[in-house]
PQR file with spaces between the fields and no chain letter, atoms N, CA, C, O and H, PARSE charges and radii, in Angstrom:
ATOM       1  N    UNK     1      55.638   99.099  230.763 -0.4000 1.5000
ATOM       2  CA   UNK     1      56.606   98.204  231.367 -0.0000 2.0000
ATOM       3  C    UNK     1      55.901   97.258  232.213  0.5500 1.7000
ATOM       4  O    UNK     1      56.134   96.054  232.109 -0.5500 1.4000
ATOM       5  N    UNK     2      55.097   97.691  233.004 -0.4000 1.5000
ATOM       6  CA   UNK     2      54.466   96.828  233.837 -0.0000 2.0000
ATOM       7  C    UNK     2      53.393   95.879  233.539  0.5500 1.7000
ATOM       8  O    UNK     2      53.007   94.975  234.280 -0.5500 1.4000
ATOM       9  H    UNK     2      54.908   98.670  233.089  0.4000 1.0000
ATOM      10  N    UNK     3      52.900   96.212  232.239 -0.4000 1.5000
ATOM      11  CA   UNK     3      51.856   95.667  231.518 -0.0000 2.0000
ATOM      12  C    UNK     3      52.410   94.338  231.055  0.5500 1.7000
ATOM      13  O    UNK     3      51.743   93.306  231.134 -0.5500 1.4000
ATOM      14  H    UNK     3      53.214   96.946  231.637  0.4000 1.0000
ATOM      15  N    UNK     4      53.751   94.380  230.526 -0.4000 1.5000
ATOM      16  CA   UNK     4      54.515   93.016  229.995 -0.0000 2.0000
ATOM      17  C    UNK     4      54.797   92.259  230.846  0.5500 1.7000
ATOM      18  O    UNK     4      55.009   91.096  230.503 -0.5500 1.4000
ATOM      19  H    UNK     4      54.293   95.218  230.461  0.4000 1.0000
ATOM      20  N    UNK     5      54.915   92.650  232.367 -0.4000 1.5000
ATOM      21  CA   UNK     5      55.406   91.738  233.222 -0.0000 2.0000
ATOM      22  C    UNK     5      54.104   91.039  234.024  0.5500 1.7000
ATOM      23  O    UNK     5      54.140   89.940  234.576 -0.5500 1.4000
ATOM      24  H    UNK     5      54.743   93.595  232.646  0.4000 1.0000
ATOM      25  N    UNK     6      53.138   91.791  233.968 -0.4000 1.5000
ATOM      26  CA   UNK     6      51.828   91.233  234.650 -0.0000 2.0000
ATOM      27  C    UNK     6      51.485   89.808  234.262  0.5500 1.7000
ATOM      28  O    UNK     6      51.317   89.055  235.221 -0.5500 1.4000
ATOM      29  H    UNK     6      53.109   92.685  233.520  0.4000 1.0000
ATOM      30  N    UNK     7      51.374   89.388  233.291 -0.4000 1.5000
ATOM      31  CA   UNK     7      50.821   88.087  233.007 -0.0000 2.0000
ATOM      32  C    UNK     7      51.731   86.832  233.649  0.5500 1.7000
ATOM      33  O    UNK     7      51.328   85.721  233.993 -0.5500 1.4000
ATOM      34  H    UNK     7      51.511   90.000  232.512  0.4000 1.0000
ATOM      35  N    UNK     8      53.151   87.400  233.700 -0.4000 1.5000
ATOM      36  CA   UNK     8      54.069   86.301  234.388 -0.0000 2.0000
ATOM      37  C    UNK     8      53.883   86.454  236.002  0.5500 1.7000
ATOM      38  O    UNK     8      54.066   85.455  236.698 -0.5500 1.4000
ATOM      39  H    UNK     8      53.478   88.303  233.420  0.4000 1.0000
ATOM      40  N    UNK     9      53.611   87.391  236.455 -0.4000 1.5000
ATOM      41  CA   UNK     9      53.611   87.611  238.047 -0.0000 2.0000
ATOM      42  C    UNK     9      52.353   87.026  238.206  0.5500 1.7000
ATOM      43  O    UNK     9      52.281   86.269  239.175 -0.5500 1.4000
ATOM      44  H    UNK     9      53.462   88.203  235.889  0.4000 1.0000
ATOM      45  N    UNK    10      51.229   87.171  237.464 -0.4000 1.5000
ATOM      46  CA   UNK    10      49.887   86.530  237.860 -0.0000 2.0000
ATOM      47  C    UNK    10      49.950   85.099  237.698  0.5500 1.7000
ATOM      48  O    UNK    10      49.178   84.476  238.428 -0.5500 1.4000
ATOM      49  H    UNK    10      51.287   87.785  236.677  0.4000 1.0000
ATOM      50  N    UNK    11      50.761   84.346  236.833 -0.4000 1.5000
ATOM      51  CA   UNK    11      50.743   83.015  236.757 -0.0000 2.0000
ATOM      52  C    UNK    11      51.699   82.460  237.991  0.5500 1.7000
ATOM      53  O    UNK    11      51.387   81.386  238.506 -0.5500 1.4000
ATOM      54  H    UNK    11      51.387   84.851  236.240  0.4000 1.0000
ATOM      55  N    UNK    12      52.783   83.132  238.440 -0.4000 1.5000
ATOM      56  CA   UNK    12      53.521   82.874  239.593 -0.0000 2.0000
ATOM      57  C    UNK    12      52.534   82.899  240.889  0.5500 1.7000
ATOM      58  O    UNK    12      52.457   82.033  241.760 -0.5500 1.4000
ATOM      59  H    UNK    12      53.037   84.005  238.021  0.4000 1.0000
ATOM      60  N    UNK    13      51.857   84.019  240.802 -0.4000 1.5000
ATOM      61  CA   UNK    13      51.085   84.257  242.154 -0.0000 2.0000
ATOM      62  C    UNK    13      50.102   83.017  242.324  0.5500 1.7000
ATOM      63  O    UNK    13      49.977   82.502  243.435 -0.5500 1.4000
ATOM      64  H    UNK    13      51.920   84.723  240.094  0.4000 1.0000
ATOM      65  N    UNK    14      49.335   82.493  241.110 -0.4000 1.5000
ATOM      66  CA   UNK    14      48.608   81.433  240.912 -0.0000 2.0000
ATOM      67  C    UNK    14      49.262   80.382  241.359  0.5500 1.7000
ATOM      68  O    UNK    14      48.682   79.614  242.126 -0.5500 1.4000
ATOM      69  H    UNK    14      49.437   82.911  240.207  0.4000 1.0000
ATOM      70  N    UNK    15      50.280   80.201  241.060 -0.4000 1.5000
ATOM      71  CA   UNK    15      51.150   78.804  241.426 -0.0000 2.0000
ATOM      72  C    UNK    15      51.258   78.649  242.823  0.5500 1.7000
ATOM      73  O    UNK    15      50.875   77.671  243.466 -0.5500 1.4000
ATOM      74  H    UNK    15      50.751   80.825  240.436  0.4000 1.0000
ATOM      75  N    UNK    16      51.849   79.757  243.295 -0.4000 1.5000
ATOM      76  CA   UNK    16      52.346   79.773  244.795 -0.0000 2.0000
ATOM      77  C    UNK    16      51.217   79.883  245.642  0.5500 1.7000
ATOM      78  O    UNK    16      51.034   78.908  246.371 -0.5500 1.4000
ATOM      79  H    UNK    16      52.160   80.551  242.772  0.4000 1.0000
ATOM      80  N    UNK    17      50.418   80.814  245.733 -0.4000 1.5000
ATOM      81  CA   UNK    17      49.309   81.203  246.514 -0.0000 2.0000
ATOM      82  C    UNK    17      48.072   80.298  246.534  0.5500 1.7000
ATOM      83  O    UNK    17      47.465   79.870  247.515 -0.5500 1.4000
ATOM      84  H    UNK    17      50.567   81.606  245.141  0.4000 1.0000
ATOM      85  N    UNK    18      47.843   80.110  245.269 -0.4000 1.5000
ATOM      86  CA   UNK    18      46.471   79.363  244.987 -0.0000 2.0000
ATOM      87  C    UNK    18      46.610   77.956  244.378  0.5500 1.7000
ATOM      88  O    UNK    18      45.627   77.316  244.007 -0.5500 1.4000
ATOM      89  H    UNK    18      48.337   80.459  244.472  0.4000 1.0000
ATOM      90  N    UNK    19      47.931   77.482  244.288 -0.4000 1.5000
ATOM      91  CA   UNK    19      48.225   75.980  244.191 -0.0000 2.0000
ATOM      92  C    UNK    19      47.404   75.707  242.979  0.5500 1.7000
ATOM      93  O    UNK    19      46.640   74.749  243.102 -0.5500 1.4000
ATOM      94  H    UNK    19      48.730   78.003  244.590  0.4000 1.0000
ATOM      95  N    UNK    20      47.384   76.397  241.711 -0.4000 1.5000
ATOM      96  CA   UNK    20      47.032   76.169  240.298 -0.0000 2.0000
ATOM      97  C    UNK    20      47.906   74.949  239.990  0.5500 1.7000
ATOM      98  O    UNK    20      48.957   74.667  240.565 -0.5500 1.4000
ATOM      99  H    UNK    20      48.005   77.175  241.610  0.4000 1.0000
ATOM     100  N    UNK    21      47.281   74.223  238.936 -0.4000 1.5000
ATOM     101  CA   UNK    21      47.847   73.416  238.225 -0.0000 2.0000
ATOM     102  C    UNK    21      48.143   73.732  236.966  0.5500 1.7000
ATOM     103  O    UNK    21      47.177   73.978  236.245 -0.5500 1.4000
ATOM     104  H    UNK    21      46.427   74.453  238.470  0.4000 1.0000
ATOM     105  N    UNK    22      49.246   73.798  236.482 -0.4000 1.5000
ATOM     106  CA   UNK    22      49.454   74.322  235.167 -0.0000 2.0000
ATOM     107  C    UNK    22      49.164   73.056  234.079  0.5500 1.7000
ATOM     108  O    UNK    22      49.730   71.969  234.191 -0.5500 1.4000
ATOM     109  H    UNK    22      50.031   73.598  237.068  0.4000 1.0000
ATOM     110  N    UNK    23      48.246   73.354  233.070 -0.4000 1.5000
ATOM     111  CA   UNK    23      48.130   72.200  232.198 -0.0000 2.0000
ATOM     112  C    UNK    23      48.587   72.574  230.874  0.5500 1.7000
ATOM     113  O    UNK    23      48.963   73.735  230.715 -0.5500 1.4000
ATOM     114  H    UNK    23      47.786   74.238  232.979  0.4000 1.0000
ATOM     115  N    UNK    24      48.613   71.711  229.841 -0.4000 1.5000
ATOM     116  CA   UNK    24      48.971   72.205  228.556 -0.0000 2.0000
ATOM     117  C    UNK    24      48.106   73.329  228.110  0.5500 1.7000
ATOM     118  O    UNK    24      48.774   73.977  227.305 -0.5500 1.4000
ATOM     119  H    UNK    24      48.308   70.768  229.971  0.4000 1.0000
ATOM     120  N    UNK    25      47.136   73.767  228.232 -0.4000 1.5000
ATOM     121  CA   UNK    25      46.495   74.941  227.641 -0.0000 2.0000
ATOM     122  C    UNK    25      46.837   76.032  228.430  0.5500 1.7000
ATOM     123  O    UNK    25      46.930   77.134  227.889 -0.5500 1.4000
ATOM     124  H    UNK    25      46.593   73.240  228.885  0.4000 1.0000
ATOM     125  N    UNK    26      47.027   75.914  229.542 -0.4000 1.5000
ATOM     126  CA   UNK    26      47.592   77.268  230.448 -0.0000 2.0000
ATOM     127  C    UNK    26      49.128   77.569  229.894  0.5500 1.7000
ATOM     128  O    UNK    26      49.475   78.734  229.698 -0.5500 1.4000
ATOM     129  H    UNK    26      46.952   75.018  229.981  0.4000 1.0000
ATOM     130  N    UNK    27      49.872   76.655  229.694 -0.4000 1.5000
ATOM     131  CA   UNK    27      51.134   76.787  229.316 -0.0000 2.0000
ATOM     132  C    UNK    27      51.204   77.408  227.741  0.5500 1.7000
ATOM     133  O    UNK    27      51.980   78.289  227.369 -0.5500 1.4000
ATOM     134  H    UNK    27      49.591   75.708  229.853  0.4000 1.0000
ATOM     135  N    UNK    28      50.279   76.777  226.987 -0.4000 1.5000
ATOM     136  CA   UNK    28      50.456   77.295  225.728 -0.0000 2.0000
ATOM     137  C    UNK    28      49.752   78.705  225.692  0.5500 1.7000
ATOM     138  O    UNK    28      50.004   79.521  224.805 -0.5500 1.4000
ATOM     139  H    UNK    28      49.649   76.061  227.289  0.4000 1.0000
ATOM     140  N    UNK    29      48.911   78.929  226.645 -0.4000 1.5000
ATOM     141  CA   UNK    29      48.321   80.541  226.718 -0.0000 2.0000
ATOM     142  C    UNK    29      49.476   81.424  227.050  0.5500 1.7000
ATOM     143  O    UNK    29      49.786   82.398  226.364 -0.5500 1.4000
ATOM     144  H    UNK    29      48.706   78.267  227.366  0.4000 1.0000
ATOM     145  N    UNK    30      50.043   81.080  228.035 -0.4000 1.5000
ATOM     146  CA   UNK    30      51.099   81.893  228.733 -0.0000 2.0000
ATOM     147  C    UNK    30      52.537   82.264  227.581  0.5500 1.7000
ATOM     148  O    UNK    30      53.192   83.306  227.533 -0.5500 1.4000
ATOM     149  H    UNK    30      49.791   80.289  228.593  0.4000 1.0000
ATOM     150  N    UNK    31      52.701   80.964  226.717 -0.4000 1.5000
ATOM     151  CA   UNK    31      53.848   81.241  225.823 -0.0000 2.0000
ATOM     152  C    UNK    31      53.249   82.211  224.559  0.5500 1.7000
ATOM     153  O    UNK    31      53.985   82.987  223.950 -0.5500 1.4000
ATOM     154  H    UNK    31      52.169   80.118  226.756  0.4000 1.0000
ATOM     155  N    UNK    32      51.809   82.048  224.258 -0.4000 1.5000
ATOM     156  CA   UNK    32      51.277   83.097  223.502 -0.0000 2.0000
ATOM     157  C    UNK    32      51.422   84.256  223.647  0.5500 1.7000
ATOM     158  O    UNK    32      51.877   84.989  222.769 -0.5500 1.4000
ATOM     159  H    UNK    32      51.211   81.417  224.753  0.4000 1.0000
ATOM     160  N    UNK    33      50.962   84.738  225.091 -0.4000 1.5000
ATOM     161  CA   UNK    33      51.114   86.189  225.675 -0.0000 2.0000
ATOM     162  C    UNK    33      52.531   86.576  225.572  0.5500 1.7000
ATOM     163  O    UNK    33      52.828   87.681  225.118 -0.5500 1.4000
ATOM     164  H    UNK    33      50.593   84.143  225.805  0.4000 1.0000
ATOM     165  N    UNK    34      53.535   85.634  226.014 -0.4000 1.5000
ATOM     166  CA   UNK    34      54.761   86.123  226.104 -0.0000 2.0000
ATOM     167  C    UNK    34      55.504   86.478  224.644  0.5500 1.7000
ATOM     168  O    UNK    34      56.318   87.383  224.461 -0.5500 1.4000
ATOM     169  H    UNK    34      53.294   84.736  226.384  0.4000 1.0000
ATOM     170  N    UNK    35      55.009   85.531  223.666 -0.4000 1.5000
ATOM     171  CA   UNK    35      55.354   85.565  222.230 -0.0000 2.0000
ATOM     172  C    UNK    35      54.846   86.938  221.676  0.5500 1.7000
ATOM     173  O    UNK    35      55.523   87.639  220.924 -0.5500 1.4000
ATOM     174  H    UNK    35      54.347   84.795  223.815  0.4000 1.0000
ATOM     175  N    UNK    36      53.706   87.228  222.079 -0.4000 1.5000
ATOM     176  CA   UNK    36      53.192   88.621  221.482 -0.0000 2.0000
ATOM     177  C    UNK    36      53.762   89.776  222.061  0.5500 1.7000
ATOM     178  O    UNK    36      53.990   90.739  221.328 -0.5500 1.4000
ATOM     179  H    UNK    36      53.156   86.658  222.690  0.4000 1.0000
ATOM     180  N    UNK    37      54.009   89.823  223.194 -0.4000 1.5000
ATOM     181  CA   UNK    37      54.817   90.866  224.021 -0.0000 2.0000
ATOM     182  C    UNK    37      56.408   90.960  223.271  0.5500 1.7000
ATOM     183  O    UNK    37      57.042   92.013  223.336 -0.5500 1.4000
ATOM     184  H    UNK    37      53.823   89.041  223.789  0.4000 1.0000
ATOM     185  N    UNK    38      56.805   90.078  222.760 -0.4000 1.5000
ATOM     186  CA   UNK    38      58.274   90.173  222.281 -0.0000 2.0000
ATOM     187  C    UNK    38      58.065   90.721  220.820  0.5500 1.7000
ATOM     188  O    UNK    38      58.769   91.613  220.346 -0.5500 1.4000
ATOM     189  H    UNK    38      56.290   89.223  222.708  0.4000 1.0000
ATOM     190  N    UNK    39      57.131   90.165  220.214 -0.4000 1.5000
ATOM     191  CA   UNK    39      56.778   90.459  218.832 -0.0000 2.0000
ATOM     192  C    UNK    39      56.560   92.023  218.774  0.5500 1.7000
ATOM     193  O    UNK    39      57.158   92.696  217.935 -0.5500 1.4000
ATOM     194  H    UNK    39      56.559   89.441  220.599  0.4000 1.0000
ATOM     195  N    UNK    40      55.691   92.581  219.684 -0.4000 1.5000
ATOM     196  CA   UNK    40      55.496   93.973  219.789 -0.0000 2.0000
ATOM     197  C    UNK    40      56.424   94.800  220.094  0.5500 1.7000
ATOM     198  O    UNK    40      56.479   95.926  219.601 -0.5500 1.4000
ATOM     199  H    UNK    40      55.205   92.034  220.365  0.4000 1.0000
ATOM     200  N    UNK    41      57.378   94.285  221.056 -0.4000 1.5000
ATOM     201  CA   UNK    41      58.405   95.044  221.259 -0.0000 2.0000
ATOM     202  C    UNK    41      59.631   94.963  220.126  0.5500 1.7000
ATOM     203  O    UNK    41      60.534   95.797  220.192 -0.5500 1.4000
ATOM     204  H    UNK    41      57.333   93.370  221.457  0.4000 1.0000
ATOM     205  N    UNK    42      59.639   94.030  219.177 -0.4000 1.5000
ATOM     206  CA   UNK    42      60.573   94.210  218.302 -0.0000 2.0000
ATOM     207  C    UNK    42      60.030   94.955  217.070  0.5500 1.7000
ATOM     208  O    UNK    42      60.754   95.244  216.117 -0.5500 1.4000
ATOM     209  H    UNK    42      58.905   93.352  219.123  0.4000 1.0000
ATOM     210  N    UNK    43      58.888   95.214  217.125 -0.4000 1.5000
ATOM     211  CA   UNK    43      58.348   96.102  216.119 -0.0000 2.0000
ATOM     212  C    UNK    43      58.545   97.495  216.628  0.5500 1.7000
ATOM     213  O    UNK    43      58.725   98.435  215.853 -0.5500 1.4000
ATOM     214  H    UNK    43      58.300   94.980  217.899  0.4000 1.0000
ATOM     215  N    UNK    44      58.514   97.621  217.828 -0.4000 1.5000
ATOM     216  CA   UNK    44      58.774   99.083  218.097 -0.0000 2.0000
ATOM     217  C    UNK    44      60.189   99.406  218.011  0.5500 1.7000
ATOM     218  O    UNK    44      60.508  100.593  217.941 -0.5500 1.4000
ATOM     219  H    UNK    44      58.368   96.857  218.458  0.4000 1.0000
ATOM     220  N    UNK    45      61.122   98.452  218.007 -0.4000 1.5000
ATOM     221  CA   UNK    45      62.421   98.836  217.980 -0.0000 2.0000
ATOM     222  C    UNK    45      62.702   99.089  216.528  0.5500 1.7000
ATOM     223  O    UNK    45      63.464   99.997  216.196 -0.5500 1.4000
ATOM     224  H    UNK    45      60.863   97.487  218.064  0.4000 1.0000
ATOM     225  N    UNK    46      62.088   98.282  215.620 -0.4000 1.5000
ATOM     226  CA   UNK    46      62.247   98.527  214.066 -0.0000 2.0000
ATOM     227  C    UNK    46      61.539  100.010  213.653  0.5500 1.7000
ATOM     228  O    UNK    46      61.989  100.707  212.743 -0.5500 1.4000
ATOM     229  H    UNK    46      61.470   97.544  215.890  0.4000 1.0000
ATOM     230  N    UNK    47      60.556  100.318  214.331 -0.4000 1.5000
ATOM     231  CA   UNK    47      59.814  101.708  214.121 -0.0000 2.0000
ATOM     232  C    UNK    47      60.754  102.816  214.288  0.5500 1.7000
ATOM     233  O    UNK    47      60.811  103.749  213.487 -0.5500 1.4000
ATOM     234  H    UNK    47      60.191   99.752  215.070  0.4000 1.0000
ATOM     235  N    UNK    48      61.609  102.697  215.494 -0.4000 1.5000
ATOM     236  CA   UNK    48      62.209  103.681  216.112 -0.0000 2.0000
ATOM     237  C    UNK    48      63.489  103.798  215.271  0.5500 1.7000
ATOM     238  O    UNK    48      64.006  104.909  215.145 -0.5500 1.4000
ATOM     239  H    UNK    48      61.563  101.939  216.145  0.4000 1.0000
ATOM     240  N    UNK    49      64.088  102.603  214.627 -0.4000 1.5000
ATOM     241  CA   UNK    49      65.332  102.596  213.921 -0.0000 2.0000
ATOM     242  C    UNK    49      65.217  103.441  212.455  0.5500 1.7000
ATOM     243  O    UNK    49      66.089  104.097  211.884 -0.5500 1.4000
ATOM     244  H    UNK    49      63.668  101.701  214.729  0.4000 1.0000
ATOM     245  N    UNK    50      63.747  103.168  212.043 -0.4000 1.5000
ATOM     246  CA   UNK    50      63.367  103.708  210.575 -0.0000 2.0000
ATOM     247  C    UNK    50      63.432  105.290  210.904  0.5500 1.7000
ATOM     248  O    UNK    50      63.936  105.963  210.005 -0.5500 1.4000
ATOM     249  H    UNK    50      63.038  102.636  212.507  0.4000 1.0000
ATOM     250  N    UNK    51      63.054  105.894  211.905 -0.4000 1.5000
ATOM     251  CA   UNK    51      62.660  107.180  212.171 -0.0000 2.0000
ATOM     252  C    UNK    51      63.916  107.599  212.526  0.5500 1.7000
ATOM     253  O    UNK    51      64.104  108.765  212.872 -0.5500 1.4000
ATOM     254  H    UNK    51      62.645  105.347  212.635  0.4000 1.0000
């Protein structure tokens, strides 16, 4: 569970403490990571329901 929250927390920490600027590539990367986490979790739910 901690690994799924880590990318979001690191982005927030970078924004708050290091004043990082979010450009289009960083936002698209974050969307890709979050989408992959959601897809993997959906596949786990389907696998559990089959068994």
